[in-house]
C-alpha positions as CSV (number, residue, x, y, z in Angstrom):
1,X,138.2,144.5,108.0
2,X,139.3,147.2,110.5
3,X,136.6,146.0,113.0
4,X,137.8,142.4,112.8
5,X,141.5,143.4,113.3
6,X,140.4,145.6,116.2
7,X,138.6,142.7,117.8
8,X,141.6,140.3,117.3
9,X,144.1,142.9,118.7
10,X,141.9,143.5,121.7
11,X,141.9,139.8,122.5
12,X,145.7,139.7,122.2
13,X,146.1,142.6,124.7
14,X,143.7,140.9,127.1
15,X,145.6,137.7,126.9
16,X,148.8,139.7,127.6
17,X,147.3,140.9,130.8
18,X,146.4,144.5,130.1
19,X,143.5,146.1,132.1
20,X,140.2,145.3,130.5
21,X,138.5,148.7,130.6
22,X,141.6,150.5,129.5
23,X,142.2,148.1,126.6
24,X,138.8,148.6,125.2
25,X,138.7,152.4,125.7
26,X,142.3,153.0,124.6
27,X,142.0,150.9,121.4
28,X,138.7,152.5,120.6
29,X,140.2,156.0,120.9
30,X,143.3,155.2,118.8
31,X,141.4,153.4,116.0
32,X,138.5,155.9,116.0
33,X,140.9,158.9,115.7
34,X,142.7,157.1,112.9
35,X,139.7,156.3,110.7
36,X,137.5,159.4,111.4
37,X,139.0,161.8,113.9
38,X,137.7,162.8,117.4
39,X,134.5,164.0,115.8
40,X,133.5,160.3,115.9
41,X,133.2,160.5,119.7
42,X,130.9,163.5,119.7
43,X,128.0,161.4,120.9
44,X,130.0,159.3,123.4
45,X,128.8,161.5,126.4
46,X,125.2,160.8,125.5
47,X,126.0,157.0,125.5
48,X,127.6,157.3,128.9
49,X,124.7,159.2,130.3
50,X,122.3,156.6,129.1
51,X,124.4,153.9,130.7
52,X,124.6,155.6,134.1
53,X,120.8,156.4,133.9
54,X,119.9,152.8,133.1
55,X,117.5,151.6,135.9
56,X,118.1,148.0,135.1
57,X,121.8,148.3,135.9
58,X,121.0,149.8,139.2
59,X,120.2,146.3,140.4
60,X,123.9,145.3,140.1
61,X,125.3,147.3,143.1
62,X,122.2,146.4,145.2
63,X,122.6,142.7,144.7
64,X,126.4,142.9,145.2
65,X,125.8,144.7,148.5
66,X,123.3,142.1,149.5
67,X,125.7,139.3,148.8
68,X,128.6,141.0,150.6
69,X,126.6,141.8,153.7
70,X,125.3,138.2,153.9
71,X,128.8,136.9,153.4
72,X,130.0,139.0,156.4
73,X,127.3,137.7,158.6
74,X,128.8,134.2,158.5
75,X,125.8,132.7,156.6
76,X,128.1,130.2,154.7
77,X,129.6,128.9,158.0
78,X,126.1,128.4,159.6
79,X,124.7,126.6,156.5
80,X,127.7,124.3,156.0
81,X,127.9,123.3,159.7
82,X,124.2,122.4,159.7
83,X,124.2,120.6,156.4
84,X,127.4,118.7,157.2
85,X,125.8,117.3,160.4
86,X,122.8,116.1,158.5
87,X,124.6,114.3,155.8
88,X,127.9,113.3,157.5
89,X,126.8,109.7,158.1
90,X,127.0,108.7,154.5
91,X,130.0,108.6,152.1
92,X,130.4,112.0,150.4
93,X,128.1,113.7,152.9
94,X,130.3,116.8,153.2
95,X,130.5,117.1,149.4
96,X,126.7,116.8,149.1
97,X,126.4,119.5,151.8
98,X,128.8,121.8,150.0
99,X,126.7,121.6,146.8
100,X,123.5,122.3,148.6
101,X,125.0,125.2,150.5
102,X,126.5,126.5,147.2
103,X,122.9,126.6,145.8
104,X,121.6,128.4,148.8
105,X,124.4,131.0,148.7
106,X,123.9,131.5,145.0
107,X,120.2,132.3,145.5
108,X,120.9,134.6,148.5
109,X,124.2,136.2,147.7
110,X,125.3,135.5,144.2
111,X,128.9,136.5,145.0
112,X,131.0,133.7,143.4
113,X,134.4,134.7,144.9
114,X,132.9,134.9,148.4
115,X,131.2,131.6,148.1
116,X,134.3,129.7,146.9
117,X,136.5,131.3,149.5
118,X,134.0,130.6,152.3
119,X,133.5,127.0,151.4
120,X,137.2,126.5,150.8
121,X,138.1,127.8,154.2
122,X,135.4,125.9,156.0
123,X,134.8,122.6,154.2
124,X,138.2,121.8,152.5
125,X,140.2,121.3,155.7
126,X,137.5,119.0,157.1
127,X,137.4,117.0,153.8
128,X,141.2,116.6,153.9
129,X,141.1,115.7,157.6
130,X,138.8,112.7,156.7
131,X,140.9,111.7,153.7
132,X,138.6,112.9,150.9
133,X,140.1,112.6,147.4
134,X,141.6,116.1,146.8
135,X,140.3,116.2,143.3
136,X,136.7,115.5,144.3
137,X,136.9,118.0,147.2
138,X,138.3,120.9,145.2
139,X,136.1,120.2,142.2
140,X,132.9,120.2,144.4
141,X,133.9,123.5,146.0
142,X,134.6,125.2,142.7
143,X,131.4,123.9,141.1
144,X,129.2,124.8,144.1
145,X,130.7,128.2,144.4
146,X,130.1,129.2,140.8
147,X,126.3,128.4,140.9
148,X,125.8,132.1,141.5
149,X,126.4,132.6,137.8
150,X,123.2,130.9,136.8
151,X,120.9,130.8,139.9
152,X,119.0,134.2,140.2
153,X,119.7,136.8,141.3
154,X,122.7,136.4,139.0
155,X,124.7,139.5,138.0
156,X,125.4,138.0,134.6
157,X,121.7,137.6,133.9
158,X,121.2,141.3,134.6
159,X,124.0,142.2,132.3
160,X,122.8,139.9,129.5
161,X,119.3,141.3,129.9
162,X,120.5,144.8,129.3
163,X,122.9,143.9,126.5
164,X,120.4,141.7,124.6
165,X,117.3,143.9,125.3
166,X,115.5,141.1,127.2
167,X,113.5,141.7,130.4
168,X,115.6,140.6,133.4
169,X,112.6,139.2,135.1
170,X,112.0,136.8,132.2
171,X,115.7,135.7,132.4
172,X,115.3,135.0,136.2
173,X,112.2,132.9,135.6
174,X,113.8,131.0,132.6
175,X,117.0,130.3,134.6
176,X,115.3,128.5,137.5
177,X,114.7,125.1,135.9
178,X,118.1,124.8,134.1
179,X,119.8,125.9,137.4
180,X,117.9,123.3,139.4
181,X,118.7,120.6,136.8
182,X,122.4,121.5,137.0
183,X,122.4,121.2,140.8
184,X,120.6,117.9,140.5
185,X,123.2,116.5,138.1
186,X,126.0,117.7,140.4
187,X,124.4,115.8,143.3
188,X,123.8,112.7,141.1
189,X,127.5,112.7,140.1
190,X,128.7,113.1,143.7
191,X,126.3,110.5,145.1
192,X,127.2,108.0,142.3
193,X,130.9,108.6,142.5
194,X,131.0,108.3,146.3
195,X,128.8,105.2,146.2
196,X,131.1,103.4,143.8
197,X,134.2,104.8,145.5
198,X,133.4,105.2,149.2
199,X,137.1,105.5,150.1
200,X,137.3,108.7,148.0
201,X,134.8,110.4,150.5
202,X,134.5,108.5,153.8
203,X,131.6,109.1,156.1
204,X,132.3,111.3,159.0
205,X,131.5,109.8,162.4
206,X,128.6,111.7,164.0
207,X,129.0,113.1,167.5
208,X,125.3,113.8,168.0
209,X,122.7,111.1,168.0
210,X,119.7,113.5,168.4
211,X,118.4,113.6,164.9
212,X,115.4,115.9,165.7
213,X,117.8,118.4,167.3
214,X,120.0,118.4,164.2
215,X,117.0,119.0,161.9
216,X,115.8,121.8,164.2
217,X,119.2,123.5,164.2
218,X,119.5,123.1,160.4
219,X,116.1,124.7,159.8
220,X,117.0,127.5,162.2
221,X,119.9,128.3,159.9
222,X,118.2,127.7,156.6
223,X,114.8,129.5,157.1
224,X,116.1,133.1,157.4
225,X,118.1,133.0,154.1
226,X,115.3,131.0,152.5
227,X,112.8,133.8,153.5
228,X,115.1,136.4,151.9
229,X,115.3,134.2,148.7
230,X,111.4,134.0,148.6
231,X,111.0,137.7,149.1
232,X,113.6,138.7,146.5
233,X,112.9,136.1,143.8
234,X,109.2,135.8,144.7
235,X,108.6,139.5,144.2
236,X,110.1,139.2,140.7
237,X,108.5,136.0,139.6
238,X,105.0,137.1,140.7
239,X,105.4,140.5,139.1
240,X,105.0,142.4,142.3
241,X,108.4,144.1,141.9
242,X,110.9,144.7,139.1
243,X,114.4,143.3,139.4
244,X,115.7,146.8,140.4
245,X,113.0,147.1,143.1
246,X,113.6,143.6,144.4
247,X,117.4,144.3,144.6
248,X,116.6,147.1,147.0
249,X,114.4,144.7,149.0
250,X,117.3,142.2,149.0
251,X,119.7,144.9,150.3
252,X,117.4,145.8,153.2
253,X,116.7,142.1,153.9
254,X,120.4,141.4,154.1
255,X,120.8,144.1,156.7
256,X,117.8,142.7,158.7
257,X,119.4,139.2,158.5
258,X,122.7,140.7,159.8
259,X,120.7,142.2,162.7
260,X,119.1,138.8,163.3
261,X,122.5,137.1,163.5
262,X,123.8,139.9,165.7
263,X,126.3,141.1,163.1
264,X,124.9,144.5,162.2
265,X,127.6,147.0,163.0
266,X,128.6,150.2,161.4
267,X,132.2,149.0,160.4
268,X,130.7,145.9,158.8
269,X,128.2,148.0,156.7
270,X,130.9,150.4,155.8
271,X,133.3,147.7,154.6
272,X,130.4,146.1,152.6
273,X,129.6,149.4,151.0
274,X,133.3,150.0,150.0
275,X,133.6,146.5,148.5
276,X,130.3,147.1,146.6
277,X,131.7,150.3,145.1
278,X,134.9,148.5,144.0
279,X,133.1,145.7,142.2
280,X,130.5,148.0,140.7
281,X,133.1,150.4,139.5
282,X,134.9,147.5,137.8
283,X,131.8,146.4,136.0
284,X,130.8,149.9,134.8
285,X,134.4,150.8,133.8
286,X,134.4,147.7,131.5
287,X,130.9,148.6,130.3
288,X,132.0,152.2,129.3
289,X,135.1,150.8,127.5
290,X,133.0,148.2,125.8
291,X,130.6,150.8,124.7
292,X,133.3,152.8,122.9
293,X,134.7,149.5,121.5
294,X,131.3,148.5,120.2
295,X,130.8,151.9,118.6
296,X,134.0,151.7,116.6
297,X,133.4,148.0,115.7
298,X,130.0,148.9,114.3
299,X,131.2,152.1,112.6
300,X,133.9,150.2,110.8
301,X,131.5,147.6,109.5
302,X,132.7,144.7,111.6
303,X,129.2,143.7,112.7
304,X,128.1,143.4,109.1
305,X,131.1,141.1,108.2
306,X,130.3,138.8,111.1
307,X,126.6,138.8,110.3
308,X,127.2,137.9,106.7
309,X,129.6,135.2,107.6
310,X,127.3,133.6,110.2
311,X,124.2,133.9,108.0
312,X,126.0,132.3,105.1
313,X,127.0,129.2,106.9
314,X,125.4,125.8,106.0
315,X,123.0,124.6,108.6
316,X,121.9,128.1,109.4
317,X,120.9,128.4,113.1
318,X,122.4,125.1,114.2
319,X,125.8,126.0,112.8
320,X,125.5,129.5,114.3
321,X,124.7,128.0,117.7
322,X,127.6,125.6,117.6
323,X,130.1,128.2,116.6
324,X,128.8,130.9,119.0
325,X,128.8,128.5,122.0
326,X,132.2,127.1,121.0
327,X,133.6,130.6,120.7
328,X,132.2,131.6,124.1
329,X,133.5,128.4,125.7
330,X,137.0,128.8,124.3
331,X,137.2,132.6,125.3
332,X,136.1,131.6,128.8
333,X,139.5,129.8,129.2
334,X,141.3,133.1,128.9
335,X,139.0,136.1,129.7
336,X,136.3,137.0,132.2
337,X,132.6,136.7,131.7
338,X,132.1,140.4,131.9
339,X,134.3,141.1,128.9
340,X,132.5,138.3,126.9
341,X,129.1,139.7,127.9
342,X,130.0,143.2,126.8
343,X,132.0,142.5,123.7
344,X,131.1,139.1,122.1
345,X,127.4,139.0,123.0
346,X,126.4,142.3,121.3
347,X,127.9,140.9,118.1
348,X,126.0,137.6,118.4
349,X,122.6,138.8,119.7
350,X,121.5,140.7,116.5
351,X,122.4,137.6,114.4
352,X,120.4,135.3,116.8
353,X,117.4,137.7,116.5
354,X,117.7,137.8,112.7
355,X,117.6,134.0,112.7
356,X,114.4,134.0,114.8
357,X,115.9,132.4,117.9
358,X,114.1,132.7,121.2
359,X,116.2,135.4,122.8
360,X,115.5,134.4,126.4
361,X,116.6,130.8,125.6
362,X,119.7,132.1,123.8
363,X,120.6,134.3,126.8
364,X,120.3,131.3,129.2
365,X,122.4,129.3,126.9
366,X,125.1,131.9,127.0
367,X,124.8,132.3,130.8
368,X,125.2,128.6,131.4
369,X,128.2,128.5,129.0
370,X,129.7,131.6,130.7
371,X,129.5,129.8,134.1
372,X,132.2,127.5,132.9
373,X,134.6,130.5,132.4
374,X,135.0,130.5,136.2
375,X,136.2,126.9,136.2
376,X,138.1,126.4,133.0
377,X,141.9,126.3,133.3
378,X,144.2,128.1,133.1
379,X,142.5,131.4,134.1
380,X,139.3,130.4,135.8
381,X,138.7,132.8,138.7
382,X,137.2,130.1,141.0
383,X,140.4,128.1,140.6
384,X,142.5,131.0,141.8
385,X,140.1,131.8,144.7
386,X,140.3,128.2,146.0
387,X,144.1,127.9,145.5
388,X,144.5,131.1,147.5
389,X,142.8,129.5,150.6
390,X,144.0,125.9,150.1
391,X,146.7,124.2,152.2
392,X,150.1,124.0,150.5
393,X,149.8,120.3,149.8
394,X,146.8,121.0,147.4
395,X,148.5,121.5,144.1
396,X,147.1,123.7,141.3
397,X,147.1,120.7,139.0
398,X,144.9,118.9,141.4
399,X,142.3,121.7,141.4
400,X,142.4,121.7,137.6
401,X,141.8,118.0,137.4
402,X,139.0,118.2,140.0
403,X,136.8,120.6,138.1
404,X,136.9,118.7,134.8
405,X,133.9,116.4,135.6
406,X,131.8,119.4,136.6
407,X,132.8,121.3,133.4
408,X,131.5,118.3,131.4
409,X,128.3,118.4,133.4
410,X,127.9,122.0,132.6
411,X,128.4,121.4,128.9
412,X,126.0,118.5,129.0
413,X,123.3,120.9,130.4
414,X,124.1,123.3,127.5
415,X,123.5,120.4,125.1
416,X,120.2,119.5,126.8
417,X,119.2,123.2,126.5
418,X,119.9,123.1,122.8
419,X,118.3,119.7,122.0
420,X,115.4,119.6,124.4
421,X,114.5,123.2,125.4
422,X,110.8,122.3,125.9
423,X,111.7,120.0,128.8
424,X,113.6,122.8,130.5
425,X,110.8,125.3,130.5
426,X,111.1,127.0,127.1
427,X,108.5,127.3,124.3
428,X,110.3,127.5,121.0
């Protein structure tokens, strides 16, 4: 039972606020020395070498750099301004624009924090100016900003592909239909809610009657990032390039777009590179700590205990799916998706494979579930990002209430994936 106690104690330390990477690595060293001695870690350097030499994980810094460069070019501002002018004449038009821009940003940048902050700074003041319901406004921004978790090129899909041994390209392909369905349900909810309650999201008076000019300007701002999306994702989906190669194309494409928008300057590129190093270092530090943790957990027999418990449950795979999704959802209230991907998923993946589940489908289920970790109170990162840029009159409790309908929509899509996978592009 040492492995189980190790897992529980790690969760307690994470909930207490201790650094993630140090918690995993420190606990692993202490417990490993206690049960076997430092000889147990003789092969650890080889594990670290294999991590740093993993070509799949090379895509992570490239896609992060691409997203940060595009964020610094003012892409979000241009898209929001264009979309808002197109939809402002109907109730909820700005909320609809925010969701569509969130989908565009997810496919072209994938940086959740940058998306939430950008839309919070730009669209939230305008929504409040025109007396939007604060719960609707904040919920829409958080939901749209977290679409980067499921819409390729998603960092979590790259991590899951590596952890579960599934081709990342297959995950990108499989995520497209569920992601579009999720965006569609967001739009249906907003359109339905604002149609029934127009006072919650009043129409914004248009100052420009030239519709053709509005469409022309919108296309001018949409086509460049759309071209980048087609190049990056198209090269993967058609098999022309691997995800790692397409990430390099994306990084170069982002620099070209920055040049197109007149924002390509050495200080901007330097800042983007520094931020990329910071985020990438965090991911790899967690990965190294999680590798040590997984080694001790497996050595102590924790994985066998979990496997025997899950395999012995009545209902077999359905009970396993219910418990695993419930565990990931509950953990998402308290800890980040990176920790869940590196610690919980390696425990569940072998059991899922043993039960004969489609591993691509199971990975998309996890990714969709993990998306909610950004929005679930009390520690959802999107909630903190938005609160940090919100006016003082927007209370934290308002943001918490605003995201609840969108969390239910996400969970509904997870249920659809479980019950009707064939309608979402999966062959079971």
